[in-house]
DSSP file (Angstrom, degrees, kcal/mol; ACC not computed):
  #  RESIDUE AA STRUCTURE BP1 BP2  ACC     N-H-->O    O-->H-N    N-H-->O    O-->H-N    TCO  KAPPA ALPHA  PHI   PSI    X-CA   Y-CA   Z-CA
    1    1 A X              0   0    0      0, 0.0     2,-0.3     0, 0.0     0, 0.0   0.000 360.0 360.0 360.0 132.0  185.2  -34.1   76.0
    2    2 A X        -     0   0    0      1,-0.0     2,-0.4     0, 0.0     0, 0.0  -0.710 360.0-134.3 -95.8 148.0  182.3  -34.9   73.7
    3    3 A X        -     0   0    0     -2,-0.3     2,-0.5     3,-0.0    -1,-0.0  -0.772  11.4-129.5-102.0 147.5  182.8  -35.5   70.0
    4    4 A X        -     0   0    0     -2,-0.4     2,-0.1     1,-0.0     0, 0.0  -0.805  30.4-115.4 -92.7 127.7  180.8  -34.1   67.3
    5    5 A X        -     0   0    0     -2,-0.5     2,-0.5     1,-0.1    -1,-0.0  -0.410  27.8-146.1 -65.7 137.7  179.5  -36.6   64.8
    6    6 A X        -     0   0    0     -2,-0.1     2,-0.2     3,-0.0    -1,-0.1  -0.903  11.4-127.7-108.7 128.9  180.9  -36.2   61.4
    7    7 A X        -     0   0    0     -2,-0.5     2,-0.1     1,-0.1     3,-0.0  -0.487  31.8-108.1 -71.4 140.5  178.8  -37.0   58.3
    8    8 A X        -     0   0    0     -2,-0.2     2,-0.4     1,-0.1    -1,-0.1  -0.407  35.1-108.3 -67.1 146.9  180.4  -39.3   55.9
    9    9 A X        -     0   0    0     -2,-0.1     2,-0.3    -3,-0.1    -1,-0.1  -0.620  32.4-135.0 -77.1 128.9  181.6  -37.8   52.6
   10   10 A X        -     0   0    0     -2,-0.4     2,-0.2     1,-0.1    -1,-0.0  -0.637  21.6-109.6 -85.7 142.5  179.4  -38.8   49.7
   11   11 A X        -     0   0    0     -2,-0.3     2,-0.5     1,-0.0    -1,-0.1  -0.487  30.8-147.1 -68.2 137.7  181.0  -39.8   46.5
   12   12 A X        -     0   0    0     -2,-0.2     5,-0.1    -3,-0.0    -1,-0.0  -0.927  15.3-122.1-110.7 130.8  180.4  -37.3   43.8
   13   13 A X    >>  -     0   0    0     -2,-0.5     3,-1.0     1,-0.1     4,-0.9  -0.300  21.3-115.3 -69.5 154.6  180.1  -38.4   40.2
   14   14 A X  H 3> S+     0   0    0      1,-0.3     4,-1.0     2,-0.2     3,-0.4   0.831 114.6  59.1 -59.1 -34.4  182.5  -37.2   37.5
   15   15 A X  H 34 S+     0   0    0      1,-0.2     4,-0.4     2,-0.2    -1,-0.3   0.799 100.7  56.5 -68.5 -26.3  179.6  -35.5   35.7
   16   16 A X  H <4 S+     0   0    0     -3,-1.0    -1,-0.2     1,-0.2     4,-0.2   0.793 115.3  35.6 -74.2 -27.7  178.8  -33.4   38.8
   17   17 A X  H  X S+     0   0    0     -4,-0.9     4,-2.5    -3,-0.4     5,-0.2   0.455  89.5  96.9-104.9  -1.8  182.3  -31.9   39.0
   18   18 A X  H  X S+     0   0    0     -4,-1.0     4,-2.5     1,-0.2     5,-0.2   0.890  82.3  51.6 -58.1 -43.7  183.0  -31.6   35.2
   19   19 A X  H  > S+     0   0    0     -4,-0.4     4,-2.1     1,-0.2    -1,-0.2   0.918 112.6  46.0 -61.8 -40.4  182.1  -27.9   35.0
   20   20 A X  H  > S+     0   0    0     -4,-0.2     4,-2.7     2,-0.2     5,-0.2   0.910 112.0  51.2 -66.6 -41.1  184.4  -27.0   37.9
   21   21 A X  H  X S+     0   0    0     -4,-2.5     4,-2.3     1,-0.2    -2,-0.2   0.898 109.9  50.4 -62.7 -39.8  187.2  -29.1   36.4
   22   22 A X  H  X S+     0   0    0     -4,-2.5     4,-2.4    -5,-0.2    -1,-0.2   0.910 110.8  49.1 -63.7 -42.7  186.8  -27.4   33.1
   23   23 A X  H  X S+     0   0    0     -4,-2.1     4,-1.6     2,-0.2    -2,-0.2   0.945 112.5  46.5 -62.2 -48.8  186.9  -24.0   34.7
   24   24 A X  H  < S+     0   0    0     -4,-2.7     4,-0.4     1,-0.2    -1,-0.2   0.883 111.4  52.7 -63.0 -37.4  190.0  -24.8   36.7
   25   25 A X  H >< S+     0   0    0     -4,-2.3     3,-1.3    -5,-0.2     4,-0.3   0.927 107.5  51.6 -61.5 -44.2  191.7  -26.2   33.6
   26   26 A X  H 3< S+     0   0    0     -4,-2.4     3,-0.5     1,-0.3    -1,-0.2   0.821 112.8  45.2 -64.9 -29.7  191.0  -23.1   31.7
   27   27 A X  T 3< S+     0   0    0     -4,-1.6    -1,-0.3     1,-0.2    -2,-0.2   0.423  92.6  83.7 -91.7   1.4  192.5  -20.9   34.4
   28   28 A X  S <  S+     0   0    0     -3,-1.3     2,-0.5    -4,-0.4    -1,-0.2   0.588  77.2  74.4 -82.4  -9.6  195.6  -23.2   34.8
   29   29 A X  S >> S-     0   0    0     -3,-0.5     4,-1.9    -4,-0.3     3,-0.5  -0.908  71.9-145.9-108.6 125.5  197.6  -21.6   32.0
   30   30 A X  H 3> S+     0   0    0     -2,-0.5     4,-2.3     1,-0.2     5,-0.1   0.826  99.9  57.4 -57.3 -32.7  199.1  -18.2   32.4
   31   31 A X  H 3> S+     0   0    0      2,-0.2     4,-2.3     1,-0.2    -1,-0.2   0.901 105.7  49.5 -66.4 -39.2  198.5  -17.3   28.8
   32   32 A X  H <> S+     0   0    0     -3,-0.5     4,-2.2     2,-0.2    -1,-0.2   0.889 110.4  50.1 -67.2 -37.2  194.8  -17.9   29.1
   33   33 A X  H  X S+     0   0    0     -4,-1.9     4,-2.1     2,-0.2    -2,-0.2   0.905 110.3  50.7 -65.6 -40.0  194.7  -15.7   32.2
   34   34 A X  H  X S+     0   0    0     -4,-2.3     4,-2.2     2,-0.2    -2,-0.2   0.892 108.4  52.3 -63.7 -39.5  196.5  -13.0   30.3
   35   35 A X  H  X S+     0   0    0     -4,-2.3     4,-2.3     1,-0.2    -2,-0.2   0.929 108.5  50.5 -61.3 -45.1  194.0  -13.3   27.5
   36   36 A X  H  X S+     0   0    0     -4,-2.2     4,-1.0     1,-0.2    -2,-0.2   0.895 108.2  53.0 -60.6 -39.6  191.2  -12.9   30.0
   37   37 A X  H >< S+     0   0    0     -4,-2.1     3,-0.6     1,-0.2     4,-0.4   0.920 110.1  47.5 -61.5 -43.6  192.9   -9.8   31.3
   38   38 A X  H >< S+     0   0    0     -4,-2.2     3,-1.4     1,-0.2     4,-0.3   0.883 107.8  56.0 -64.1 -38.2  193.1   -8.3   27.9
   39   39 A X  H >< S+     0   0    0     -4,-2.3     3,-1.0     1,-0.3    -1,-0.2   0.698  91.9  70.4 -72.1 -17.2  189.5   -9.1   27.1
   40   40 A X  T << S+     0   0    0     -4,-1.0    -1,-0.3    -3,-0.6    -2,-0.2   0.724  94.5  58.2 -68.1 -18.1  188.3   -7.2   30.2
   41   41 A X  T <  S-     0   0    0     -3,-1.4     2,-0.3    -4,-0.4    -1,-0.2   0.607 124.3 -82.3 -84.6 -13.3  189.4   -4.1   28.3
   42   42 A X  S <  S-     0   0    0     -3,-1.0    -1,-0.3    -4,-0.3    42,-0.1  -0.848  70.7 -21.4 139.6-175.5  187.0   -4.9   25.4
   43   43 A X        -     0   0    0     -2,-0.3     2,-0.3    -3,-0.1    42,-0.2  -0.338  57.8-174.9 -67.4 144.2  186.6   -6.9   22.3
   44   44 A X  B     -A   84   0A   0     40,-2.1    40,-2.8    -2,-0.0     2,-0.2  -0.982  21.9-128.7-138.2 150.3  189.8   -8.2   20.6
   45   45 A X     >  -     0   0    0     -2,-0.3     4,-2.3    38,-0.2     5,-0.2  -0.611  32.1-113.6 -87.3 158.4  190.7  -10.0   17.4
   46   46 A X  H  > S+     0   0    0     36,-0.5     4,-2.8    -2,-0.2     5,-0.2   0.917 119.0  55.7 -55.9 -43.5  192.9  -13.1   17.6
   47   47 A X  H  > S+     0   0    0      1,-0.2     4,-2.0     2,-0.2    -1,-0.2   0.899 107.7  47.6 -57.9 -43.4  195.5  -11.1   15.7
   48   48 A X  H  > S+     0   0    0      2,-0.2     4,-2.7     1,-0.2    -1,-0.2   0.921 112.5  48.3 -65.9 -44.1  195.5   -8.3   18.3
   49   49 A X  H  X S+     0   0    0     -4,-2.3     4,-2.5     1,-0.2     6,-0.2   0.914 110.4  52.1 -62.5 -41.8  195.8  -10.7   21.2
   50   50 A X  H  X>S+     0   0    0     -4,-2.8     5,-1.6    -5,-0.2     4,-1.3   0.909 111.9  46.4 -60.1 -42.6  198.6  -12.6   19.5
   51   51 A X  H  <5S+     0   0    0     -4,-2.0    -2,-0.2    -5,-0.2     3,-0.2   0.929 113.7  47.5 -66.7 -45.7  200.5   -9.3   19.0
   52   52 A X  H  <5S+     0   0    0     -4,-2.7    -2,-0.2     1,-0.2    -1,-0.2   0.872 120.9  37.1 -62.7 -37.7  199.9   -8.1   22.6
   53   53 A X  H  <5S-     0   0    0     -4,-2.5    -1,-0.2    -5,-0.2    -2,-0.2   0.550 104.0-122.9 -96.0  -8.9  200.9  -11.4   24.1
   54   54 A X  T  <5 +     0   0    0     -4,-1.3     2,-0.3     1,-0.3    -3,-0.2   0.854  67.9 129.9  69.6  33.7  203.8  -12.3   21.8
   55   55 A X      < -     0   0    0     -5,-1.6    -1,-0.3    -6,-0.2    -2,-0.1  -0.798  65.3 -96.0-116.7 159.8  202.1  -15.6   20.9
   56   56 A X     >  -     0   0    0     -2,-0.3     4,-2.2     1,-0.1     3,-0.3  -0.435  33.0-120.6 -69.4 148.5  201.3  -17.3   17.6
   57   57 A X  H  > S+     0   0    0      1,-0.2     4,-2.6     2,-0.2     5,-0.2   0.868 114.5  55.2 -59.3 -36.4  197.8  -16.8   16.3
   58   58 A X  H  > S+     0   0    0      2,-0.2     4,-2.0     1,-0.2    -1,-0.2   0.875 107.4  49.7 -65.5 -35.9  197.2  -20.5   16.3
   59   59 A X  H  > S+     0   0    0     -3,-0.3     4,-2.3     2,-0.2    -2,-0.2   0.926 111.6  47.7 -66.6 -45.3  198.2  -20.7   20.0
   60   60 A X  H  X S+     0   0    0     -4,-2.2     4,-2.8     1,-0.2    -2,-0.2   0.911 110.4  52.8 -62.4 -42.5  195.8  -17.8   20.9
   61   61 A X  H  X S+     0   0    0     -4,-2.6     4,-2.1     1,-0.2    -1,-0.2   0.906 109.2  48.9 -59.5 -42.6  193.0  -19.5   18.9
   62   62 A X  H  X S+     0   0    0     -4,-2.0     4,-1.8     2,-0.2    -1,-0.2   0.908 112.2  48.3 -64.6 -42.0  193.5  -22.7   20.8
   63   63 A X  H  X S+     0   0    0     -4,-2.3     4,-2.4     1,-0.2    -2,-0.2   0.908 110.7  51.1 -64.6 -41.6  193.5  -20.9   24.2
   64   64 A X  H  X S+     0   0    0     -4,-2.8     4,-2.6     1,-0.2    -2,-0.2   0.878 106.8  54.3 -63.6 -37.6  190.3  -19.0   23.1
   65   65 A X  H  X S+     0   0    0     -4,-2.1     4,-2.4     2,-0.2    -1,-0.2   0.911 109.4  48.0 -61.8 -42.2  188.6  -22.2   22.2
   66   66 A X  H  X S+     0   0    0     -4,-1.8     4,-1.3     2,-0.2    -2,-0.2   0.931 113.9  46.3 -62.8 -46.6  189.4  -23.6   25.7
   67   67 A X  H  <>S+     0   0    0     -4,-2.4     5,-2.4     1,-0.2     6,-0.9   0.852 113.5  49.5 -66.1 -34.9  188.0  -20.4   27.3
   68   68 A X  H ><5S+     0   0    0     -4,-2.6     3,-1.4     4,-0.2    -1,-0.2   0.887 104.2  59.3 -70.6 -39.5  185.0  -20.4   25.1
   69   69 A X  H 3<5S+     0   0    0     -4,-2.4    -1,-0.2     1,-0.3    -2,-0.2   0.835 109.4  43.2 -59.3 -34.1  184.2  -24.1   25.9
   70   70 A X  T 3<5S-     0   0    0     -4,-1.3    -1,-0.3    -5,-0.1    -2,-0.2   0.369 119.8-108.5 -97.3   7.0  183.9  -23.4   29.6
   71   71 A X  T < 5S+     0   0    0     -3,-1.4    -3,-0.2     2,-0.2    -2,-0.1   0.616  86.9 115.1  85.8  12.9  181.9  -20.2   29.1
   72   72 A X  S   <S+     0   0    0     -5,-2.4     2,-0.4    -6,-0.2    -4,-0.2   0.669  74.5  44.5 -87.5 -16.7  184.5  -17.6   30.0
   73   73 A X        -     0   0    0     -6,-0.9     2,-0.3    -9,-0.1    -2,-0.2  -0.969  64.5-159.2-131.7 142.3  184.7  -16.0   26.5
   74   74 A X        -     0   0    0     -2,-0.4    11,-2.6    -3,-0.0     2,-0.4  -0.849   9.5-153.4-113.4 154.6  182.1  -15.0   23.9
   75   75 A X  E     -B   84   0A   0     -2,-0.3     2,-0.4     9,-0.2     9,-0.2  -0.961   6.4-167.6-128.9 150.0  182.7  -14.5   20.2
   76   76 A X  E     -B   83   0A   0      7,-2.7     7,-3.2    -2,-0.4     2,-0.5  -1.000  17.2-135.1-135.6 134.8  180.9  -12.4   17.7
   77   77 A X  E     +B   82   0A   0     -2,-0.4     2,-0.3     5,-0.2     5,-0.2  -0.766  24.3 175.3 -91.7 130.5  181.3  -12.6   13.9
   78   78 A X  E >   -B   81   0A   0      3,-3.3     3,-2.5    -2,-0.5     2,-0.2  -0.864  54.6 -64.9-121.2 161.8  181.6   -9.4   12.0
   79   79 A X  T 3  S-     0   0    0     -2,-0.3     3,-0.1     1,-0.3    -2,-0.0  -0.265 121.6  -8.7 -52.2 113.3  182.3   -9.3    8.2
   80   80 A X  T 3  S+     0   0    0     -2,-0.2     2,-0.3     1,-0.1    -1,-0.3   0.470 127.5  67.9  81.4   2.7  185.7  -10.8    7.7
   81   81 A X  E <   - B   0  78A   0     -3,-2.5    -3,-3.3     2,-0.0     2,-0.5  -1.000  63.1-141.7-154.2 149.8  186.6  -11.0   11.4
   82   82 A X  E     - B   0  77A   0     -2,-0.3   -36,-0.5    -5,-0.2     2,-0.4  -0.957  20.9-157.6-110.8 131.3  185.7  -12.7   14.7
   83   83 A X  E     - B   0  76A   0     -7,-3.2    -7,-2.7    -2,-0.5     2,-0.4  -0.888   3.4-154.6-109.9 140.5  185.8  -10.6   17.9
   84   84 A X  E      AB  44  75A   0    -40,-2.8   -40,-2.1    -2,-0.4    -9,-0.2  -0.902 360.0 360.0-116.1 142.3  186.2  -12.1   21.3
   85   85 A X              0   0    0    -11,-2.6   -10,-0.2    -2,-0.4    -1,-0.1   0.305 360.0 360.0-141.9 360.0  185.1  -10.7   24.6
């Protein structure tokens, strides 16, 4: 039986995997996944998401910040309100 040569695994720097780690972190919380599901239906205010999910507005805001940081959520300012999609 002949063996197939296996290439050694190269070390990958932390900066190369940071975007993937951020994405996986953002999807690791069930509340954030639920927020993403709601946002597939259209734009929502923090207040609406909090009401739908039974979470405090501050909790929803923190989750949205995490999702926004990794590029999964966009926000738009309208007079007196921020909408997330």
